[in-house]
Each structure stands twice: as structure tokens, then as C-alpha cells.
KEFITI-456122 format. One line per field, with one value per residue: residue number from 1; chain; x, y, z of N, C-alpha, C, O in turn. Coordinates in Angstrom, 2 decimals. Layout:
<nodes>
num: NUM, ... .
cadena: A, ... .
n.east: X, ... .
n.north: Y, ... .
n.up: Z, ... .
ca.east: X, ... .
ca.north: Y, ... .
ca.up: Z, ... .
c.east: X, ... .
c.north: Y, ... .
c.up: Z, ... .
o.east: X, ... .
o.north: Y, ... .
o.up: Z, ... .
</nodes>
This chain:
<nodes>
num: 1, 2, 3, 4, 5, 6, 7, 8, 9, 10, 11, 12, 13, 14, 15, 16, 17, 18, 19, 20, 21, 22, 23, 24, 25, 26, 27, 28, 29, 30, 31 .
cadena: A, A, A, A, A, A, A, A, A, A, A, A, A, A, A, A, A, A, A, A, A, A, A, A, A, A, A, A, A, A, A .
n.east: -11.18, -7.32, -4.56, -2.17, -3.43, -3.81, -1.81, -0.78, -2.09, -1.28, 1.22, 0.95, -0.43, 1.25, 3.19, 1.73, 1.36, 3.70, 4.58, 2.68, 3.48, 6.12, 5.70, 3.80, 5.62, 7.37, 5.70, 5.65, 7.93, 8.76, 7.44 .
n.north: 4.44, 3.66, 5.48, 4.06, 2.00, 3.19, 3.75, 1.57, 1.10, 2.22, 1.60, -0.25, -0.54, 1.54, -0.64, -2.83, -1.03, -0.26, -3.40, -3.45, -1.99, -2.68, -5.22, -4.47, -2.93, -4.96, -6.33, -4.70, -3.84, -6.86, -6.33 .
n.up: 24.15, 24.49, 25.08, 24.92, 23.26, 20.97, 19.78, 19.70, 17.25, 15.33, 14.98, 13.91, 11.49, 10.48, 9.54, 8.28, 5.79, 4.96, 4.97, 2.34, 0.43, -0.45, -1.31, -3.60, -5.01, -5.35, -7.62, -9.09, -10.22, -11.64, -13.90 .
ca.east: -10.01, -6.47, -3.45, -1.11, -3.92, -3.87, 0.19, -0.29, -3.12, -0.80, 2.33, 0.32, -1.09, 2.47, 3.83, 0.84, 1.64, 5.55, 4.71, 1.71, 4.50, 7.25, 5.10, 3.29, 6.72, 8.10, 5.24, 6.01, 9.56, 8.57, 6.30 .
ca.north: 3.76, 3.85, 6.01, 2.79, 1.03, 4.08, 4.12, 0.14, 0.18, 3.36, 0.87, -2.28, 0.30, 1.81, -2.02, -3.14, -0.43, -0.81, -4.55, -3.55, -1.07, -3.12, -6.38, -3.77, -2.47, -5.97, -6.98, -3.62, -4.04, -7.63, -6.14 .
ca.up: 23.61, 25.29, 24.28, 24.38, 22.03, 19.72, 19.57, 18.74, 15.97, 14.58, 14.36, 12.90, 10.54, 9.20, 9.58, 7.00, 4.83, 4.32, 4.13, 1.08, -0.57, -0.82, -2.00, -4.92, -5.80, -5.86, -8.45, -10.28, -10.86, -12.64, -15.12 .
c.east: -8.46, -5.39, -2.80, -1.56, -3.99, -2.26, 0.51, -0.72, -2.30, 0.52, 1.73, 0.31, 0.42, 3.21, 3.05, 1.06, 2.91, 5.32, 3.83, 2.41, 4.98, 6.83, 4.71, 4.83, 7.71, 7.46, 5.87, 6.98, 9.18, 7.83, 7.35 .
c.north: 4.26, 4.66, 4.47, 1.93, 1.56, 3.68, 2.38, 0.05, 1.37, 2.49, -0.19, -1.49, 0.64, 0.38, -2.90, -2.16, -0.14, -2.39, -4.64, -3.50, -1.77, -4.53, -5.70, -3.26, -3.76, -6.46, -5.82, -3.64, -5.65, -6.97, -5.46 .
c.up: 24.51, 24.26, 24.08, 23.41, 20.58, 19.17, 18.57, 17.01, 15.28, 13.65, 13.66, 11.53, 9.32, 8.70, 8.00, 5.85, 3.94, 3.97, 2.30, 0.00, -0.97, -1.48, -3.66, -5.80, -6.01, -7.43, -9.36, -11.14, -12.14, -13.89, -16.55 .
o.east: -8.56, -5.34, -3.02, -0.82, -4.13, -1.95, 1.23, -0.23, -2.91, 0.81, 2.30, 1.02, 0.65, 3.75, 3.63, 0.88, 3.06, 5.75, 4.11, 2.37, 4.61, 7.68, 5.14, 4.98, 8.71, 8.20, 6.56, 7.01, 9.35, 7.94, 6.83 .
o.north: 5.28, 4.54, 3.83, 1.22, 0.97, 3.35, 2.03, -0.52, 1.57, 2.53, -0.90, -1.84, 0.31, 0.31, -3.39, -2.70, 0.09, -2.80, -5.42, -4.22, -1.99, -5.01, -6.21, -3.29, -3.66, -6.87, -6.13, -3.52, -5.49, -7.59, -5.20 .
o.up: 25.19, 23.04, 23.05, 22.74, 19.51, 18.03, 17.64, 16.04, 14.22, 12.46, 12.82, 10.58, 8.16, 7.60, 7.03, 4.76, 2.75, 2.89, 1.38, -1.00, -2.12, -2.23, -4.69, -7.02, -6.72, -8.32, -10.33, -12.36, -13.35, -14.94, -17.63 .
</nodes>
């Protein structure tokens, strides 16, 4: 696994985590 691949995967996971966290926060705010 190359360093560039690890870096892009870390960036992708951070992005997914941010989007998921935002979605959960919005759903939580509705209740």
C-alpha cells in the first residue's frame, strides 16, 4: 500500500465521518 493511498483513504474516512456525524446531529435535532 502506497503512502498516497493511505493518505487518500484517511481523507475519505474523515470525510465520511464528518458527513455521518452531521447527518446524525441533524436527525438528533429533529427529535
